[in-house]
N, C-alpha and C positions, 0 to 999 in steps of 0.2 A: 071609523072603525079599521079602514084598509089599513092606515099608518101605523096602528098597534098590532094589527096583525101581522104585517109585514116585519116589524122591529122585531117580535119574537121568532119569527121564522129566522130572522138573519143571526138572531144570538143562538140559535140550536144549530145552525149551520156551520158558524165558527165557535164552536165551543172553545177551543185553547185560546184564543183571540180574547175573548169575552172572559175565560178566568184569568188570564194574564192581566188584563186592564182591572179588572176587582182586586187582585193581590195588589198592584202597584197602587191603587188608590187608596187601599186600606193601610199601607206602610207609609204612604204619604200624610195620612191623616193621623196614624198614629205618632210620627215623627214630629208633626206640626202640634199636636196636644201636649206631648211629652217636652217639646220647646217652649212651650208657653207657660208649662208650669216650672220650667225651670227660672226661667226670668222670673216669673211672679214670686218664687221663694228667694231669691238672690235679692227684689227689691225689700222682700219683708224681712230678710235677715239684715239688709244694711239698714233699713228704718230701725230696728231694734237694736241694733248696735249703737247706732249713735244716740239713741235715747237713752242707754246706760252708760255711755261715757260720761264720765265726771273727771273736774279736775282735781287732780291729786298733790299739788304743788303750788306753791306760791313764791315769787321772786320779790323780795322786798328789801329796802335798805335799813340797817340798824344803825339808827342816828346817836344812840346813845355811845354805843362803841366807837364811834368816829369821835364824838366829843371827849371821851374818855382818853382815846390815843392822841388826840391831839394836846390836852390838857398835860398828860405824862411826859410830852416830848417838849413842852413848853412853846408850842406854838398856839396861835389862834387860829380857830377854825374858820374855814372861808363860808360864811354865811350863805351866800349867793348859790354854793354850789347845793345847797339842801333843797331851795326851790326846783332846780334843773331835776333832780334825781326822780320827783314824784313823777 
């Protein structure tokens, strides 16, 4: 009981220091809470952006056009290059 009574008396004797410690502790707690909220929101935004990302284009080889251009120029197409292009 003496410890609790002595602690309360010490708080009342040093009111300015006690108030300052409470203010600093409150600011640190608020900053930590806001920081964690920002990190969590950024992680959610990143995850949702990755889920919503879709492939909009595909690169492919138009083999018919190659055959037509080879036939029109009178050359025989290189059939080995068709296998390498896939």
